[in-house]
N, C-alpha and C positions, 0 to 999 in steps of 0.2 A: 625061356630065352637066357643066355648064358652073358654073365656082365663081360664086355672088355675093357680096355683101358680108355676108348674113345665112349663109350657110353655115358650119356650124359644125364644126373640125376635131376627132378625136379618135384616139387613138393605137389600133391594131388589137390586139385581144387577143394576148396573149404579146409583145407589142413595147413597151418602155419606155426610158423616156432616164435617163441616168444619167452623172453625173461618175466618170471613170476615171485613177485616179491613175496607173495603170501608163501610161497613153498619154497621160498631160498634155491630157487633151480629156473634151468631152461625148462618148459614145456611144449610140447606138442598138442594145439588144440585142434580140435575137428569137431564136425556136428553132433557126435555122440559123446562127446566127453574130453577128455584132458589126459596126457600121459607123461609123467614127470621123467626126467632125463637125468643120467650121471653127466659126470664133467667131459669123460670121454666120448659119448655119444651127442653131446651139445659141441664138442668142438668139430667133428664131423659133418654134422647138419647146419652148423653155422655156415661152413662152405658152400651149401646146396644152394645152388643160384639160378639153376636152369642153363646156366652159361658152362660153368666148369664141368669138364669129364671128370671120371673117376682118376684118368692116371692126373688130371692138374690137383683134385682134391687131395690124391695120395702125396703128392709133390710138396705140397704146401703145409699138410701137415707136418712130411718128413722134417721140414725146413725149420720148422717151429719146434719139434721133439727130436731132435737128431740121437739123443741118447737111448730113444726107444726101438732102434733098428729098423728092418724092415717093415712095415705096416700095410704094404697092399694088399697080404690076405685077411687079415684083420679089417681094413676098410670096406673091402670088399663083402665080406661075411656081415658085417653090420648094415651095411646097403641094401643086402640080399633080405634080410631080416625085417628091415624096413620099408622095403617093399611087400612082403610076406604081411606084414600088418598093414599096409594099405597107406602107407604116413606118404611114400614117394612112387614116383613110377620113372620110368627110363625111355629116354629118346638116342636112338642111335647115331 
């Protein structure tokens, strides 16, 4: 499956994003454990709500970080990695 701007990411059942005070960062919690996230990963995943498309996520990040330039390829690449890690799935 190739991601398109209209692809909509959502967390897989049993996976959730939360702030973990003990780790001082956002984490993905899942049945087998936990993955610590850097600030960039957390900024992207905080926008994953099952409603926003890839294009909407990129647009929100572009508005929040205008100095970063075009983020579309980086965001798509990260979300593809998140899919490979089985954190998210996509609905078209």
